[in-house]
C-alpha positions in Angstrom: 21.0 47.5 -1.3 19.4 44.4 0.3 21.1 41.1 -0.6 19.3 38.1 -2.1 18.8 36.4 1.3 17.1 39.5 2.8 14.8 39.8 -0.3 13.9 36.1 -0.1 13.2 36.5 3.6 10.8 39.3 3.1 9.1 37.4 0.2 8.8 34.3 2.4 7.2 36.3 5.2 4.5 37.6 2.9 3.7 34.2 1.3 0.1 33.7 0.2 -1.2 30.2 -0.6 -3.5 28.6 -3.1 -4.8 25.4 -1.6 -5.7 22.7 -4.0 -7.3 19.4 -2.9 -10.4 17.3 -3.3 -13.1 18.7 -1.0 -16.3 17.3 0.3 -18.6 15.7 -1.0 -15.7 13.9 -2.8 -15.4 10.5 -1.0 -11.8 10.9 -0.1 -10.1 10.9 3.3 -7.9 13.7 2.0 -11.0 15.8 1.4 -12.0 15.3 5.0 -8.4 16.0 6.1 -8.4 19.3 4.1 -11.5 20.6 5.8 -10.1 19.8 9.2 -6.8 21.6 8.4 -8.0 24.6 6.5 -9.4 26.6 9.4 -6.0 26.6 11.1 -4.2 27.4 7.8 -6.5 30.3 7.2 -6.1 31.6 10.7 -2.3 31.8 10.2 -2.1 33.5 6.9 -3.5 34.3 3.4 -5.1 31.2 1.9 -7.3 31.0 -1.2 -9.1 27.7 -1.7 -9.4 26.5 -5.3 -11.9 24.0 -6.5 -10.4 21.3 -8.8 -11.7 21.1 -12.4 -14.6 18.7 -12.7 -15.1 18.1 -9.0 -18.1 19.3 -7.0 -17.7 21.2 -3.7 -20.2 21.2 -0.9 -22.0 24.6 -0.8 -21.3 24.8 3.0 -17.6 24.4 2.2 -17.8 27.0 -0.5 -19.4 29.5 1.8 -17.1 28.8 4.7 -13.8 29.1 2.8 -14.8 31.2 -0.2 -13.9 28.5 -2.7 -13.3 29.7 -6.2 -12.8 27.5 -9.3 -9.2 26.9 -10.3 -9.9 27.8 -13.9 -11.3 31.2 -12.8 -8.2 31.8 -10.6 -5.7 31.1 -13.3 -4.1 34.3 -14.6 -4.3 35.1 -18.3 -0.6 34.7 -18.6 -0.7 31.2 -17.0 0.4 29.9 -13.7 4.0 31.0 -14.3 3.0 34.6 -13.5 1.0 33.7 -10.4 2.6 35.2 -7.3 0.7 32.9 -4.9 2.4 29.7 -3.8 0.4 26.5 -4.5 -0.1 24.0 -1.7 -1.2 20.7 -3.1 -2.8 17.6 -1.3 -1.8 14.6 -3.4 -3.2 11.0 -3.1 -3.1 7.8 -5.0 -6.6 7.6 -6.6 -8.5 9.2 -9.4 -9.7 12.1 -7.3 -6.2 13.5 -7.4 -5.6 13.4 -11.2 -6.5 17.2 -11.4 -4.1 17.9 -8.6 -1.3 16.1 -10.4 -2.1 17.9 -13.7 -1.9 21.4 -12.2 1.2 20.5 -10.0 3.1 19.4 -13.0 2.4 22.8 -14.7 2.7 25.0 -11.6 5.5 24.1 -9.1 4.5 24.5 -5.4 4.6 22.7 -2.1 3.1 19.2 -2.4 1.8 17.2 0.6 2.3 13.6 -0.5 -0.3 11.6 1.4 0.6 8.4 -0.4 4.2 7.7 -1.1 3.2 5.5 -4.1 1.2 7.0 -7.0 1.4 3.9 -9.3 -2.3 3.1 -8.8 -3.3 6.5 -10.0 -1.0 6.2 -13.0 -2.7 2.9 -13.8 -6.1 4.5 -13.7 -5.1 7.4 -15.9 -3.4 5.2 -18.5 -4.3 1.5 -18.4 -7.9 2.4 -17.4 -8.1 4.3 -20.7 -6.3 1.4 -22.5 -3.3 3.7 -23.2 -0.4 1.3 -22.6 2.1 3.4 -24.4 1.5 6.4 -22.0 1.8 4.0 -19.1 5.2 2.7 -20.3 6.4 6.2 -21.1 5.6 7.4 -17.6 7.3 4.5 -15.9 10.3 4.9 -18.1 10.5 8.6 -17.2 10.2 7.9 -13.5 12.2 4.6 -13.2 14.4 4.4 -16.3 15.0 1.0 -18.0 13.5 -0.8 -15.0 10.2 1.0 -15.3 10.1 0.4 -19.1 10.7 -3.3 -18.7 8.3 -3.6 -15.7 5.5 -2.2 -17.8 5.7 -5.3 -20.0 3.4 -7.7 -18.0 0.7 -5.0 -17.8 0.4 -5.1 -21.6 -1.3 -8.6 -21.4 -3.3 -7.7 -18.3 -1.1 -9.2 -15.6 -1.9 -8.0 -12.1 1.5 -7.6 -10.4 0.7 -6.1 -7.0 4.2 -5.9 -5.7 5.4 -3.9 -8.7 2.8 -1.3 -8.0 4.4 -0.6 -4.6 8.0 -1.1 -5.6 7.8 1.5 -8.4 6.1 4.5 -6.8 5.8 6.5 -10.1 6.2 9.9 -8.4 9.7 11.1 -9.5 8.5 13.5 -12.3 5.9 15.0 -10.1 8.1 15.5 -7.0 11.0 17.0 -9.0 8.6 19.7 -10.3 7.9 20.9 -6.7 9.7 23.4 -4.5 9.3 21.0 -1.6 7.4 17.9 -0.5 5.6 17.3 2.8 4.9 13.9 4.2 3.4 12.6 7.5 5.8 9.9 8.6 9.6 9.4 8.8 9.6 6.3 6.6 8.1 8.2 3.6 10.7 11.0 4.0 13.6 8.5 4.3 12.5 6.7 1.1 12.1 9.9 -0.9 15.6 11.0 0.2 17.1 7.7 -0.6 15.6 7.7 -4.1 16.4 11.3 -4.9 18.4 13.4 -2.5 17.7 16.6 -4.5 14.0 16.6 -3.5 13.4 18.8 -0.5 11.2 16.8 2.0 10.0 17.5 5.5 7.8 15.6 8.0 4.8 17.4 9.3 2.1 16.0 11.6 -1.3 15.0 10.1 -3.7 17.3 11.9 -6.9 15.9 13.3 -9.3 17.8 15.6 -9.9 15.8 18.8 -13.5 14.8 18.9 -15.5 13.9 22.0 -14.9 10.3 23.2 -16.8 7.5 21.5 -20.5 7.7 22.3 -21.7 4.2 23.6 -25.4 5.0 22.8 -24.5 5.9 19.2 -22.5 2.8 18.9 -25.4 0.6 20.1 -27.7 2.3 17.6 -25.2 1.6 14.8 -25.1 -2.1 15.9 -28.8 -2.4 15.7 -28.9 -0.7 12.3 -26.6 -3.4 10.9 -27.8 -6.4 12.8 -24.9 -6.7 15.2 -25.8 -8.2 18.7 -25.5 -5.5 21.3 -23.5 -7.7 23.7 -21.2 -9.3 21.2 -17.5 -8.5 21.0 -17.0 -6.5 17.8 -14.0 -5.8 15.6 -14.0 -2.9 13.1 -12.1 -2.3 9.9 -12.5 1.3 8.6 -11.6 3.2 5.4 -11.4 2.5 1.7 -11.4 -1.3 1.6 -8.6 -2.1 -0.9 -7.0 -5.5 -0.8 -4.0 -4.2 1.1 -6.2 -3.5 4.1 -6.1 -7.3 4.6 -9.7 -7.6 5.7 -9.6 -11.0 4.2 -7.2 -12.0 7.0 -9.6 -10.6 9.6 -12.5 -12.7 8.1 -10.2 -15.8 8.2 -9.3 -15.1 11.8 -13.0 -15.1 12.9 -13.0 -18.9 12.2 -10.4 -19.5 14.9 -11.8 -21.3 18.0 -10.8 -18.4 20.3 -13.0 -15.9 18.4 -16.3 -17.8 18.4 -19.0 -15.2 18.9 -16.9 -12.3 17.8 -18.4 -10.1 15.0 -16.6 -8.0 12.3 -17.8 -4.6 11.0 -16.4 -3.6 7.6 -17.0 0.1 7.1 -15.9 1.9 4.0 -16.2 2.0 0.2 -14.6 -0.8 -1.9 -12.6 -0.4 -5.1 -14.4 -1.0 -8.4 -11.6 -0.5 -11.0 -10.8 -3.7 -12.8 -7.0 -3.1 -12.6 -7.0 -2.9 -8.8 -4.4 -5.3 -7.3 -5.9 -8.5 -6.0 -4.7 -10.1 -2.8 -4.4 -13.9 -2.9 -7.6 -15.2 -1.3 -9.9 -12.4 -2.4 -10.1 -8.8 -3.6 -11.4 -7.3 -0.4 -14.6 -6.3 -2.2 -17.9 -6.9 -0.2 -19.1 -9.8 -2.4 -15.8 -11.6 -2.1 -15.6 -11.0 1.7 -19.1 -12.4 2.2 -18.4 -15.4 0.0 -15.3 -16.2 2.0 -17.2 -15.7 5.2 -19.8 -18.2 4.0 -17.1 -20.7 3.1 -15.6 -20.4 6.6 -19.0 -20.6 8.3 -18.8 -17.1 9.8 -21.1 -15.2 7.4 -23.5 -14.4 10.2 -20.7 -12.5 12.0 -19.5 -10.4 9.2 -21.3 -7.1 8.5 -20.3 -5.0 5.5 -21.8 -1.5 5.6 -20.2 0.1 2.6 -19.6 3.8 2.6 -21.1 5.6 5.6 -21.8 9.4 5.8 -19.3 11.4 7.8 -21.9 12.0 10.5 -22.2 8.2 11.0 -18.5 7.4 10.9 -17.9 8.2 14.6 -20.9 6.0 15.5 -19.5 3.1 13.5 -16.2 3.4 15.5 -18.1 3.6 18.8 -19.8 0.3 17.7 -16.6 -1.7 17.9 -14.5 -2.8 20.8 -11.3 -3.1 18.9 -10.3 -1.7 15.5 -8.2 -3.4 12.9 -5.8 -1.4 10.6 -3.9 -4.1 8.9 -1.8 -3.1 5.9 0.5 -4.9 3.5 2.0 -3.8 1.3 1.7 -0.1 1.9 1.7 3.1 -0.2 3.5 4.9 2.6 0.4 6.6 3.9 -0.3 7.8 7.5 -3.8 6.3 7.9 -6.3 9.1 8.6 -9.0 6.4 9.3 -6.7 4.9 12.0 -6.1 8.3 13.6 -9.9 8.9 13.7 -10.3 5.6 15.5 -7.6 6.5 18.0 -9.0 10.0 18.5 -12.3 8.5 19.6 -10.5 6.4 22.2 -10.7 3.0 20.5 -7.7 0.7 20.7 -6.3 -0.8 17.4 -4.3 -3.7 16.0 -2.0 -2.8 13.2 0.5 -4.7 11.0 4.0 -4.7 12.4 5.3 -3.2 9.2 6.8 0.0 7.7 5.4 3.3 9.0 3.0 1.6 11.4 6.0 0.5 13.4 6.4 4.2 14.4 3.3 4.1 16.5 3.9 3.6 20.3 3.2 0.2 21.8 0.9 1.8 24.4 -1.4 2.9 21.7 -1.6 -0.1 19.3 -0.8 -3.8 19.2 1.4 -4.8 16.2 0.5 -8.1 14.6 3.2 -9.9 12.6 2.9 -10.5 8.9 3.3 -13.9 7.2 4.7 -17.0 8.8 5.9 -16.5 12.4 9.7 -16.9 12.8 9.3 -18.9 16.0 7.3 -21.7 14.3 4.1 -20.8 16.2 1.8 -20.3 13.2 1.2 -17.9 10.3 -0.3 -14.5 10.2 -3.9 -15.5 10.6 -3.1 -17.7 13.6 -1.0 -15.0 15.2 -3.7 -12.4 14.6 -6.4 -14.6 16.1 -4.4 -15.1 19.2 -3.7 -11.4 19.6 -7.4 -10.5 19.1 -8.6 -13.2 21.5 -6.2 -12.0 24.2 -7.2 -8.4 23.8 -10.9 -9.0 23.8 -10.6 -11.0 27.0 -8.9 -8.0 28.7 -11.3 -5.1 28.9 -9.1 -3.2 31.3 -6.2 -3.3 28.9 -8.5 -2.2 26.0 -9.7 0.8 28.1 -6.1 1.8 29.0 -5.1 1.6 25.3 -8.1 3.7 24.3 -7.1 6.4 26.8 -3.5 6.4 25.6 -4.8 6.6 22.0 -6.7 9.8 22.6 -3.8 11.3 24.4 -1.5 10.4 21.5 -3.7 12.1 19.0 -4.1 15.2 21.3 -0.4 15.6 21.7 1.0 14.7 18.3 -1.8 15.5 15.8 -3.1 18.9 16.9 -4.3 20.6 13.7 -3.1 24.1 14.8 0.4 22.7 15.3 0.1 20.8 12.0 -0.9 24.1 10.2 2.0 25.9 11.8 4.5 23.3 10.5 3.0 23.5 7.0 3.3 27.3 7.0 6.9 27.1 8.2 7.8 24.8 5.3 5.9 27.0 2.8 7.7 30.1 4.0 11.1 28.4 3.9 10.7 27.0 0.4 8.5 29.7 -1.2 11.3 30.8 -3.5 13.2 27.5 -3.8 14.0 26.3 -7.3 12.4 22.9 -8.2 15.2 20.3 -8.7 13.9 19.4 -12.1 14.8 22.8 -13.4 18.4 22.7 -12.2 21.3 22.4 -14.6 22.7 19.5 -12.6 19.4 17.5 -13.0 20.2 13.8 -13.1 18.1 10.6 -13.0 17.5 9.3 -9.5 18.9 5.8 -8.8 16.1 3.3 -9.5 14.9 1.0 -6.7 16.3 -2.6 -6.5 15.0 -4.7 -9.4 12.7 -7.6 -8.5 11.3 -10.7 -10.2 8.3 -8.5 -11.1 10.4 -6.1 -13.2 11.9 -8.4 -15.9 10.6 -10.9 -18.3 13.7 -13.1 -18.4 15.9 -13.8 -15.4 19.3 -15.6 -15.6 19.8 -18.4 -13.1 20.9 -22.0 -12.5 19.1 -25.1 -11.4 21.1 -28.2 -10.3 20.3 -31.6 -8.9 22.6 -32.3 -5.9 21.6 -35.7 -4.6 24.1 -38.6 -5.2 23.8 -40.4 -8.5 24.2 -43.9 -7.0 22.0 -46.8 -8.2 18.3 -46.2 -7.1 16.3 -49.4 -6.7 12.7 -49.4 -7.9 10.1 -48.6 -5.2 12.7 -47.0 -2.9 12.1 -43.6 -1.4 14.8 -41.0 -1.5 15.3 -37.3 -0.8 16.1 -35.4 -4.0 17.7 -31.9 -3.6 17.4 -29.2 -6.3 19.6 -26.1 -5.9 18.2 -22.9 -7.4 20.7 -20.0 -7.8 19.9 -16.4 -8.9 22.6 -15.3 -11.3 21.0 -12.1 -12.5 20.8 -8.5 -11.3 17.2 -8.7 -10.0 15.9 -9.8 -6.6 13.6 -12.9 -6.8 10.6 -12.6 -4.6 9.3 -15.3 -2.3 6.2 -17.1 -3.5 4.1 -15.9 -0.5 4.4 -12.3 -1.9 1.7 -13.3 -4.4 1.8 -12.4 -8.1 5.4 -12.1 -9.0 6.7 -14.5 -6.5 8.9 -17.5 -7.5 8.0 -21.2 -7.3 9.5 -24.5 -8.6 7.2 -26.8 -10.7 8.4 -30.4 -10.4 7.2 -33.2 -12.6 8.0 -36.9 -12.5 7.1 -38.4 -15.9 6.9 -42.2 -16.4 5.0 -44.0 -19.1 3.7 -40.7 -20.5 2.1 -39.8 -17.1 3.1 -37.1 -14.6 3.1 -38.9 -11.2 3.3 -35.5 -9.4 0.5 -33.8 -11.4 -1.5 -33.3 -8.3 1.4 -32.1 -6.2 1.7 -28.4 -5.4 4.5 -26.3 -6.7 7.5 -25.8 -4.3 7.3 -22.2 -3.1 10.5 -20.2 -2.8 10.2 -19.4 1.0 12.4 -16.3 1.0 13.6 -13.6 -1.4 16.8 -14.4 -3.3 19.2 -11.6 -3.9 21.6 -11.8 -6.9 24.1 -14.6 -6.3 22.1 -16.3 -3.5 20.9 -19.9 -3.7 18.1 -22.0 -2.1 17.8 -25.8 -1.9 14.5 -27.6 -2.3 14.2 -31.1 -0.9 11.5 -33.5 -2.1 10.7 -37.1 -1.2 10.4 -39.3 -4.4 9.7 -43.0 -4.8 11.6 -44.6 -7.8 8.9 -45.7 -10.4 9.0 -49.2 -11.7 9.6 -48.0 -15.3 12.2 -45.5 -16.6 11.2 -42.0 -15.5 12.3 -38.4 -16.1 12.4 -35.8 -13.3 11.7 -32.3 -14.7 11.9 -28.9 -12.9 10.9 -25.5 -14.1 11.0 -22.1 -12.4 7.8 -20.2 -12.5 6.6 -16.8 -11.7 3.4 -17.1 -9.6 0.4 -15.3 -11.2 0.4 -13.5 -14.5 0.3 -15.4 -17.7 2.5 -17.4 -20.0 4.8 -14.5 -21.0 5.9 -14.2 -17.4 7.0 -17.8 -17.1 10.7 -18.7 -16.5 12.0 -22.0 -17.8 15.2 -23.4 -16.4 17.8 -25.7 -17.8 20.3 -28.0 -16.0 23.5 -26.0 -15.0 24.9 -23.1 -16.8 24.6 -19.4 -16.0 21.6 -18.8 -18.3 18.3 -20.4 -18.8 17.6 -21.6 -22.3 17.0 -25.0 -24.0 14.7 -27.4 -22.3 13.6 -27.4 -18.6 15.9 -29.0 -16.0 15.6 -32.7 -16.8 17.2 -35.8 -15.3 16.7 -39.5 -16.0 15.9 -41.7 -13.0 
């Protein structure tokens, strides 16, 4: 009698797949990816393609792959009795809500294109004004941290960092037999959060197209009013704020980039709860308004969504592509791979999974203030772009290396083989959510975005000697984090920490026009930071007041500090001068 391992081996060898993903004409990079991968999956085994409920499918795609509606394919007894293994393509926008719904009901193999699914959760719940459902889901995926983190969303606060720190995927992943991702960082984070989830890295397959066509690029330039001889930067794909296109527009105003044009190619978000980057949302109207303010409006060209047949021409129209990203949902950028496949060099953010790309293929631009004191992100980006655009030989060499990288590491036949290998290995695997030993995964580190009240201490450290009127002195205020949550630096945007300082004399705040003092770095529990400020002693009795604030959000997210002690409470930190 054959043992269980032999039986499982035979079952795995005869695996048949049900493929579920958005498909063209749905405006999703994952829909395009699916059509590129499917021929190679079909060539290697039995694959049935299912159309998602409520989503159209291009008739040519239906004819090519024999697409059938998922509702029609469902057995009368439900998916539990279905012998075929489901292979899901899961992303972080509304097009993937039907994938999630079926995957929660029918365990399978899930390709997680975006490590973070919090934005989709927001659309499904907050977009329908169902805050209770949002809080329940965050609590299920992240325990008490998720439940408390939901609080600021109840009053409409946009807390971007929280969307990325709490991925909202645990319930979905633990219902699957295995999870596939396209980069090492995503796999490592899943394993750190929940070691019971089976995860493997497979390449993102992309057919190698012919090199960029200069003639098509020139025609695309003419179509959008871009001078034929001008140096052109290109930003491609769904234009969310995390693409940092705002930073590219700001860089155009640098002296070294005079005459350089920017093409912004891709659809922009429209949902009201989309996170907004400080300085603009990334939507076309906001980008163009910023460009007008900076005096570069004539050099910024926003195309919006372009048809797939025009996408290659839009890439050929640029000399250098931008694929900046912060924060990140853990995705391997399909739009970046298409740029590289056409032989165009690119600049990426030196961050997260983009650090895995070889230096011969991309240039990595730093994020935020430079550590060596040579400027911030925009200044560093402008210098990199100016140097690259002035070196056409280097750009050409990078373009050749980029094509070779895609040919060697993103061959769709090799990608399909890796997917099939994982499906056959995990075909009979038990989803971890169904194990008797099921336990909550450890939540990620708490941040100042996840709690409404944070214990801490604020002290004045300067000497208390007599202070003559009119004399200037340096006053030092020490801020200490005495709670369990990490406090975020102010430059992180909404959710960061800053110190609001007032000097009140005669009923007037003499520092009313002064900016808040930004916390320059994250503070882990127990850490302190000292703020120094120059003050002139007023001629009348005065009171120095300090309060700790959460940047962004609204009043319920405000922290008020008191002098000394391990807890806030009472009045704000206050000292007589």
